[in-house]
C-alpha positions in Angstrom: 5.9 -14.9 30.4 6.0 -11.5 28.9 6.3 -12.9 25.4 2.6 -13.8 25.5 1.4 -10.5 26.9 -0.5 -8.0 24.7 1.3 -4.9 23.5 -0.5 -1.6 22.6 0.8 1.4 20.7 -1.6 4.0 19.5 -4.6 1.9 18.0 -2.4 -1.1 17.4 -2.9 -4.0 19.8 -0.6 -7.0 19.4 -1.7 -10.3 20.9 1.9 -11.1 21.8 5.4 -9.6 21.6 6.9 -11.7 18.8 7.8 -9.9 15.6 8.7 -11.2 12.2 11.3 -8.6 11.0 11.4 -7.5 7.3 13.6 -9.9 5.4 14.1 -9.7 1.6 12.9 -12.8 -0.3 13.8 -11.8 -3.9 10.8 -13.6 -5.3 9.5 -10.9 -7.8 10.6 -12.8 -10.9 8.7 -10.6 -13.3 10.7 -7.6 -12.0 7.6 -5.5 -11.8 7.6 -4.9 -8.0 4.4 -6.9 -7.6 3.8 -9.3 -4.7 2.8 -12.8 -5.8 1.4 -16.0 -4.4 4.8 -16.8 -2.8 4.6 -13.7 -0.7 1.0 -14.5 0.4 2.0 -18.0 1.5 5.2 -16.8 3.1 3.7 -14.1 5.3 0.3 -15.7 6.1 2.1 -18.9 7.2 3.7 -16.9 10.0 0.4 -15.4 11.0 -1.1 -18.9 11.2 1.9 -19.6 13.5 0.5 -16.8 15.7 3.3 -14.2 15.3 2.0 -11.0 16.8 3.4 -8.6 14.3 4.6 -9.3 10.8 6.7 -6.7 9.0 6.6 -7.1 5.2 10.1 -7.0 3.6 11.9 -3.9 2.2 9.6 -2.3 -0.3 10.9 0.1 -2.8 9.4 3.6 -3.0 10.9 4.1 -6.5 11.8 1.6 -9.2 15.5 2.4 -8.7 15.0 2.4 -5.0 14.6 -1.3 -4.8 17.6 -3.4 -3.5 17.2 -5.6 -6.6 14.9 -6.1 -9.6 13.4 -9.0 -7.6 12.1 -6.9 -4.7 8.6 -5.7 -3.9 7.7 -2.0 -4.7 4.9 0.4 -3.9 5.7 3.0 -6.5 2.5 2.6 -8.4 -1.1 1.9 -7.5 -1.2 -1.5 -9.3 1.1 -2.8 -6.5 -1.5 -2.1 -3.8 -4.0 -5.0 -4.4 -1.5 -7.9 -4.1 -0.3 -6.4 -0.8 -3.9 -6.0 0.4 -4.4 -9.7 0.0 -1.5 -10.3 2.2 -2.8 -7.9 4.8 -6.3 -9.5 4.8 -4.7 -13.0 5.2 -2.7 -11.9 8.1 -5.7 -10.2 9.8 -7.8 -13.4 9.2 -5.4 -15.1 11.7 -5.6 -12.4 14.3 -2.1 -11.0 13.7 -1.1 -7.5 12.7 1.1 -6.3 9.9 3.4 -3.4 9.0 5.4 -2.8 5.8 8.9 -1.4 5.6 9.4 1.3 3.0 12.9 1.8 1.6 15.2 3.4 -1.0 18.4 1.4 -1.4 20.5 4.3 -2.8 24.0 3.3 -3.7 23.2 -0.3 -2.7 20.6 -0.8 -5.4 21.4 -3.5 -7.9 18.6 -2.7 -10.2 19.7 -2.9 -13.8 19.6 -0.1 -16.4 18.5 2.6 -13.8 20.3 5.6 -12.3 21.5 5.0 -8.8 22.2 7.7 -6.3 23.8 8.4 -2.9 24.4 11.5 -0.8 28.0 11.8 -2.1 30.0 10.1 -4.8 32.5 8.1 -2.8 34.2 4.7 -3.2 31.9 2.1 -1.7 33.5 -1.1 -0.2 36.4 -0.8 -2.8 33.9 -1.3 -5.6 33.9 0.7 -8.8 31.6 3.7 -8.4 28.4 3.1 -10.3 26.1 5.7 -8.7 25.8 9.5 -8.7 25.5 12.2 -6.1 21.8 12.9 -5.6 20.7 16.3 -6.9 18.3 18.5 -4.9 15.6 17.5 -7.4 16.3 13.8 -6.8 16.2 14.3 -3.1 12.8 16.0 -3.4 11.6 13.1 -5.6 12.6 10.5 -3.0 10.8 12.4 -0.3 7.7 12.6 -2.4 8.0 8.9 -3.2 8.1 7.9 0.5 5.0 10.0 1.0 3.1 8.4 -1.9 4.2 4.9 -0.9 2.9 5.6 2.6 -0.5 6.6 1.1 -0.6 3.3 -0.8 0.4 1.3 2.2 -2.5 2.8 4.1 -4.8 2.0 1.2 -3.6 -1.6 1.3 -4.7 -1.8 5.0 -1.4 -2.0 6.8 -1.6 -1.5 10.5 1.8 0.2 10.9 4.6 1.7 8.8 8.4 1.3 9.2 10.8 3.6 7.4 14.1 1.9 6.7 16.9 4.1 8.0 19.4 1.3 8.5 21.7 -1.3 6.9 23.5 1.1 4.6 20.5 2.1 2.4 19.8 5.7 1.3 18.6 7.2 4.5 21.4 5.6 6.5 23.8 6.8 3.8 22.7 10.4 4.4 23.0 10.1 8.2 26.4 8.5 8.4 29.5 10.7 8.2 31.3 7.9 6.4 29.0 8.3 3.3 27.7 11.8 3.5 30.3 14.5 2.6 27.8 17.0 1.2 28.4 20.8 1.8 24.8 21.8 1.5 22.0 21.6 4.2 21.8 17.8 3.8 25.5 17.6 4.8 25.4 20.1 7.6 22.4 18.4 9.1 22.8 14.7 8.2 19.4 13.8 9.8 17.5 16.4 7.7 16.7 14.0 4.9 15.1 11.5 7.3 13.2 14.3 9.1 11.8 15.6 5.8 10.8 12.1 4.8 9.0 11.5 8.1 7.3 14.9 7.9 6.0 14.1 4.4 4.8 10.6 5.4 2.9 12.0 8.4 0.9 14.2 6.1 -0.8 11.1 4.6 -0.3 8.4 7.2 -3.2 8.2 9.7 -2.3 9.6 13.1 -3.9 6.7 14.9 -1.6 4.2 13.2 2.0 3.7 14.4 4.9 5.0 12.4 8.4 4.0 13.3 12.0 3.7 12.0 14.5 0.9 11.7 17.9 2.2 12.5 21.5 1.1 12.4 22.6 2.3 15.9 26.2 2.1 14.9 28.4 1.7 11.9 31.0 -0.3 14.0 33.6 2.2 12.9 35.4 4.9 14.9 34.5 7.6 12.4 31.0 6.4 11.7 27.6 6.7 13.2 27.4 6.0 16.9 24.5 5.2 19.2 24.8 8.6 20.9 24.0 10.3 17.6 20.7 8.5 17.5 20.0 9.2 21.2 20.6 12.9 20.6 18.3 12.9 17.5 15.5 11.0 19.2 15.6 13.2 22.3 15.5 16.3 20.1 12.5 14.9 18.1 10.2 13.4 20.7 7.1 13.1 18.6 8.6 12.3 15.2 8.0 8.5 15.4 6.3 6.1 17.8 8.8 3.3 18.1 12.4 2.4 17.2 13.5 -0.9 15.6 17.1 -1.1 16.7 19.6 -2.9 14.4 23.2 -2.0 13.4 25.8 -2.0 10.7 25.4 -2.5 6.9 27.0 0.6 5.6 30.5 -0.6 5.0 32.3 -3.9 5.2 33.7 -4.2 8.8 34.4 -7.2 11.0 31.5 -7.7 13.4 31.5 -10.1 16.3 28.0 -11.5 15.9 26.6 -13.7 18.7 23.1 -14.5 19.9 21.5 -11.2 21.1 24.5 -9.1 20.1 22.4 -6.1 19.3 20.2 -6.1 22.3 22.5 -3.8 24.3 22.0 -1.2 21.7 18.2 -1.5 22.0 18.5 -1.3 25.8 20.7 1.9 25.6 18.3 3.7 23.3 15.3 2.5 25.3 16.8 3.7 28.6 18.1 7.0 27.4 15.1 8.2 25.3 11.4 8.0 25.7 11.0 5.5 22.9 10.0 1.9 23.1 12.1 -0.5 21.0 12.1 -3.7 18.9 15.2 -5.7 19.8 17.0 -7.9 17.2 20.2 -9.8 16.6 20.4 -13.6 16.2 17.6 -14.2 18.7 16.8 -17.9 18.1 15.8 -19.4 21.5 12.9 -19.0 23.9 15.4 -18.3 26.6 16.9 -15.4 24.7 13.5 -14.0 23.8 12.4 -14.2 27.4 15.6 -12.6 28.6 15.3 -9.7 26.2 11.7 -8.9 27.3 11.9 -9.7 31.0 15.1 -7.6 31.5 13.5 -4.7 29.5 16.1 -4.7 26.8 13.3 -4.3 24.3 9.5 -4.0 24.3 9.1 -6.4 21.3 11.5 -9.0 20.0 12.1 -9.8 16.4 13.2 -13.3 15.3 14.3 -13.5 11.7 16.2 -16.6 10.8 14.3 -18.6 13.4 11.0 -17.8 11.8 12.4 -18.5 8.3 13.3 -22.0 9.5 10.1 -22.6 11.5 6.8 -20.6 11.0 5.6 -22.2 14.2 8.4 -20.9 16.3 6.0 -19.3 18.8 3.8 -22.4 19.1 6.9 -24.5 20.0 7.6 -22.0 22.8 4.0 -22.2 23.9 4.3 -26.0 24.3 7.7 -25.7 26.0 6.4 -23.1 28.5 3.1 -24.8 29.3 1.1 -22.1 27.4 -0.8 -24.5 25.3 -3.9 -22.2 25.3 -2.0 -20.1 22.7 -1.8 -23.0 20.3 -4.7 -22.9 17.7 -7.1 -25.8 18.1 -6.3 -27.0 14.5 -2.7 -27.7 15.6 -3.1 -29.0 19.1 -2.8 -32.6 18.1 0.6 -31.8 16.7 1.8 -30.9 20.2 
């Protein structure tokens, strides 16, 4: 079963192909962007459950770049040490870990801070409470991603994911629905992302993987389409090492969600570019995990809600598929 096979990318070797995707927990109750004991228990529990790759939740590169006041940040050096403890705990169990860096842009709900987007446009029929980003603010965000990447490396993370999906700032710049700028960042909507990645690569070790999470489509006729990403990736062969393929999140649109509904997007990007992919989208059963990997719809499979419900999701599959050698000795009597 391919799920239990190793996967190697650059110097990163995963013991299996199951991924815990980044999912916000909103547990920073002191509003200081610091990870706390909850975060240690939350992530290390999945490593004990033998998940191959754990991606720590959306982490703000600036204070006003967090999705909410209750999210983790990496915008100052004090925030490194608590994350290092999470990394060490995950490594102790033989799993690997990445962190997702993000700026929420116009979707930020942080209080008392200036919020920005590429253009000042109505957003989901809500009253506008953000401003069009100035050139200085764009440069500040690019520098912030670079500095947060440096801190992520100092904390010991094995890989880095840049959040370019789900309607957050990078996605806002890329989509024609939210970017109406007339300057270079409007004429080339991918320029912001490229400059962020170029900055990050100046400080992120070459031997460690760097990838992006994307919304392959806005589910809107006038929005971002999967072909836009295929063109971008084919024109930028060496910019990233992997693509985590998701969809939507920019505007409120009806979406027909069903188990595995985003896997076709992963397969299309995988087959039409040179990039390996992480597949996502309500993948909650061993059958669907196996189908996604065996039919080469994705190289890795991310299970979100399933791992929230059950940190031992992989161990249950190991028992079901007669792969009990993958169950840690301490838990064998449970199976």
